C-alpha positions in Angstrom: 0.0 0.1 0.1 1.6 3.6 -1.2 0.2 7.3 0.2 -0.9 9.6 -1.7 -0.9 12.1 0.8 -3.7 11.0 3.2 -5.6 8.9 0.8 -4.3 5.6 0.5 -4.0 4.0 -2.7 -5.0 0.3 -2.9 -3.2 -2.2 -4.8 -5.2 -5.1 -6.7 -5.1 -7.5 -4.1 -6.4 -5.2 -1.9 -9.0 -3.8 -4.2 -10.4 -7.4 -4.5 -10.8 -7.8 -0.8 -12.5 -4.8 -0.4 -15.0 -6.1 -3.6 -16.0 -9.3 -1.7 -16.9 -6.7 1.5 -18.8 -4.3 -0.7 -20.8 -7.5 -2.4 -22.1 -8.5 1.0 -23.2 -5.0 1.6 -25.1 -4.7 -1.5 -26.7 -8.1 -0.7 -27.6 -6.8 2.3 -29.2 -3.9 0.3 -31.4 -6.0 -1.5 -32.9 -8.2 0.7 -33.5 -5.1 3.1 -35.1 -3.0 0.2 -37.3 -6.2 -1.1 -38.7 -6.3 3.1 -39.3 -2.7 3.2 -43.4 -2.1 3.2 -46.1 -1.0 5.9 -46.1 -2.3 8.7 -42.4 -3.8 9.1 -40.4 -2.8 12.0 -37.1 -1.4 11.8 -35.7 -4.1 14.0 -36.9 -6.9 11.1 -34.7 -4.8 8.8 -31.8 -5.0 11.1 -32.5 -8.9 11.5 -32.3 -9.4 8.0 -28.7 -7.7 7.4 -27.6 -9.9 10.2 -28.8 -13.0 8.2 -27.1 -11.3 5.3 -23.8 -11.4 7.5 -23.8 -15.0 9.1 -24.4 -16.8 5.8 -21.8 -14.7 4.2 -19.3 -15.5 6.9 -18.6 -11.3 7.2 -19.0 -9.5 10.5 -20.6 -6.1 11.0 -18.1 -2.9 11.3 -21.6 -1.0 12.6 -22.6 -3.5 15.6 -20.4 -2.2 18.7 -18.7 0.6 17.1 -18.6 3.1 19.9 -21.1 1.4 21.4 -23.4 1.1 18.6 -26.5 -1.8 19.2 -27.5 -3.1 15.8 -26.1 -3.8 12.2 -27.5 -1.1 10.3 -28.6 2.0 10.6 -32.4 2.2 9.5 -33.5 6.3 9.6 -37.1 7.4 9.0 -38.5 10.6 8.0 -36.9 13.5 9.4 -34.0 11.3 11.0 -30.9 11.7 8.7 -28.7 9.1 9.8 -28.0 6.8 12.4 -31.7 5.8 13.6 -31.4 3.0 16.0 -33.7 -0.3 14.7 -36.2 -0.9 17.0 -39.6 -2.9 17.1 -41.4 0.3 18.3 -40.3 1.9 15.0 -42.8 0.9 12.6 -43.2 2.2 9.1 -46.4 3.5 7.5 -47.5 4.1 4.0 -45.6 7.4 2.9 -42.9 7.0 4.5 -39.2 7.4 3.6 -36.4 5.3 5.4 -33.0 5.6 4.9 -30.4 2.6 5.1 -27.1 2.3 6.1 -24.8 -0.7 6.7 -21.3 -2.3 6.1 -19.5 -5.5 6.5 -16.1 -6.6 6.9 -14.7 -9.8 4.7 -10.9 -10.9 5.8 -10.3 -7.0 7.5 -11.6 -5.3 4.5 -14.3 -2.7 5.0 -17.4 -2.0 2.9 -20.1 0.5 3.9 -23.2 2.0 1.7 -26.5 3.2 2.1 -30.1 3.9 0.4 -33.2 5.5 0.9 -36.4 4.0 -0.2 -40.0 4.6 0.0 -42.5 2.8 2.3 -45.5 2.0 -0.1 -47.0 5.1 -2.1 -45.2 7.9 -1.3 -45.9 11.5 -2.4 -44.0 14.0 -5.1 -42.0 15.7 -2.8 -40.7 12.4 -1.1 -39.7 11.0 -5.1 -38.0 13.6 -5.6 -35.8 13.8 -2.4 -34.8 10.2 -3.5 -33.9 11.2 -7.1 -32.1 14.3 -5.7 -29.8 12.2 -3.3 -29.2 9.1 -6.0 -28.4 11.9 -8.3 -26.3 13.5 -6.2 -24.4 10.3 -5.6 -24.1 9.3 -9.2 -22.7 12.8 -9.9 -20.2 12.5 -7.0 -19.3 9.2 -8.2 -18.9 10.4 -11.6 -16.1 12.7 -10.3 -13.8 10.1 -8.8 -11.5 9.9 -11.3 -7.7 9.5 -11.5 -5.9 13.3 -11.5 -9.3 14.5 -10.3 -9.3 16.4 -7.1 -11.3 15.9 -3.5 -13.2 19.2 -3.5 -14.8 17.8 -7.0 -16.6 15.3 -5.4 -18.3 18.0 -2.9 -18.9 20.4 -5.7 -20.8 17.8 -7.3 -23.2 16.9 -4.7 -23.9 20.4 -3.9 -24.9 21.5 -7.1 -26.8 19.0 -7.7 -28.7 19.0 -4.0 -29.1 23.0 -4.2 -30.3 23.5 -7.8 -33.1 21.3 -7.0 -34.1 23.4 -4.6 -32.9 20.8 -1.4 -30.5 21.5 1.6 -27.2 19.1 2.0 -26.7 18.2 5.5 -23.3 19.7 6.0 -22.9 17.7 9.5 -21.9 14.6 8.7 -19.4 13.8 5.7 -18.1 10.9 3.4 -14.5 9.0 4.6 -11.7 7.2 3.6 -12.3 3.4 4.0 -10.2 0.2 3.9 -8.6 -1.9 7.3 -10.5 0.7 8.9 -14.6 1.7 8.4 -13.6 5.6 8.9 -10.1 6.5 7.3 -8.9 10.0 6.2 -9.9 11.9 4.5 -13.3 13.3 5.6 -15.7 13.9 2.0 -17.5 17.0 2.1 -20.7 17.5 0.5 -20.1 20.9 -0.5 -16.9 22.1 -1.7 -15.1 23.8 -4.8 -14.4 22.2 -7.6 -10.6 22.0 -8.6 -9.8 22.0 -5.0 -8.1 19.6 -2.3 -6.2 16.3 -2.6 -5.6 15.1 -6.0 -7.2 11.9 -6.8 -5.4 8.7 -8.0 -5.9 5.2 -9.1 -6.2 3.1 -6.2 -8.1 5.9 -4.1 -10.9 4.1 -2.4 -13.5 6.6 -0.6 -17.2 6.5 1.1 -19.0 9.1 -0.6 -22.3 9.6 1.1 -24.8 12.7 0.5 -27.3 13.6 2.9 -30.5 15.5 1.8 -32.8 17.4 3.4 -36.3 18.8 1.9 -35.8 22.0 4.3 -32.8 23.1 6.8 -29.4 21.9 6.7 -28.7 22.0 10.6 -29.1 19.0 12.9 -29.4 18.1 16.0 -29.1 14.5 18.3 -31.4 12.7 20.2 -30.8 11.9 23.8 -29.9 8.4 22.9 -26.6 9.6 21.4 -27.2 8.3 18.0 -30.2 9.5 16.2 -29.2 12.6 13.9 -32.3 14.4 13.3 -33.4 17.6 11.0 -33.6 20.8 13.2 -36.5 21.7 11.5 -38.3 18.2 11.1 -37.9 18.6 7.6 -37.2 14.8 5.8 -34.0 13.6 4.6 -32.3 11.0 2.5 -29.2 9.3 2.7 -27.4 7.6 0.1 -23.7 6.0 -0.2 -21.2 3.6 -1.8 -17.9 2.8 -1.3 -16.2 3.7 -4.6 -12.6 3.0 -5.7 -10.6 5.3 -8.3 -9.3 3.3 -11.3 -8.1 3.9 -14.7 -10.6 2.9 -16.4 -13.0 5.1 -14.0 -15.0 5.2 -11.2 -15.7 1.6 -9.9 -18.5 1.0 -7.1 -17.3 -1.7 -4.8 -20.7 -2.2 -2.7 -22.5 -3.7 -5.4 -24.0 -7.6 -6.0 -22.2 -7.8 -9.2 
C-alpha cells in the first residue's frame, strides 16, 4: 500500500478484498430493500442484515462501533442518519427510510446506504430520493484519476442545491479500507479543482445527505439518532467507490 498524502492507494489484491466486502453490503441492501413495506419494523430489517452477514461469513462494522447496538442504521423521515433499529419503529405508508450498513470480510470494509419509499409516497418524497441518488451519481462520476477531492463535494452541492434542497453539512463521507472510517473526510460541499488529487487505487465512501428544509441537525438523547432541526424529511445515499484507470468503480454492489 502506497500513500498519496492522506488517501491510501490500494493494490489490485487489496481492491479484490474490498470487492468481497462490498458484495456482502450489496446483498444486505437488496434483501432489506425487498422487505421495506408498511407494517415492517426497523428491527425486522436489522435481522435481515444480520442474516446476510452470518450466511456470508462476514462481520458487521456497525455492531459495537462506539457501542452502537445494531448492524444497520434505519433512519425514517426526519432522521438523517444513525437511527437505531427498534420494534417500536413501525414503517407506515408514505414514509421514507434510509438504510446504512456495512460489512467486514478478511479485514476489509464496505459501507453503503440507500433511501427508499414505504408503499406509495408523495411527489416531494420521490423528488427527495431522486435528488439524493443523483447527487451520489454525480459524486461518483467525479472520482477519476487526476481529479480533486473538492470535485466530489462540488458535484453533490450543485445537484442538491440546484434542485431546491439542502445539503446536510454536519456529516461527511470518508476514506475506508482496513477501518470503516479513515482519512480523508469527504465533504458534501466544496469547490471544484481544489483539495487532494485523486489517484487510481484511492477508495472513498461517498455519502450525500439531503434535506427538504434546513441543513441543521440535532442529536437525540440516545446519542445516535441525528434529526433535521426543523423536522423536514431527509435522504441518505452512499457507496464505497474506487478510482481506477478505467474510471470509478462502485464496490458495494452484488455484481
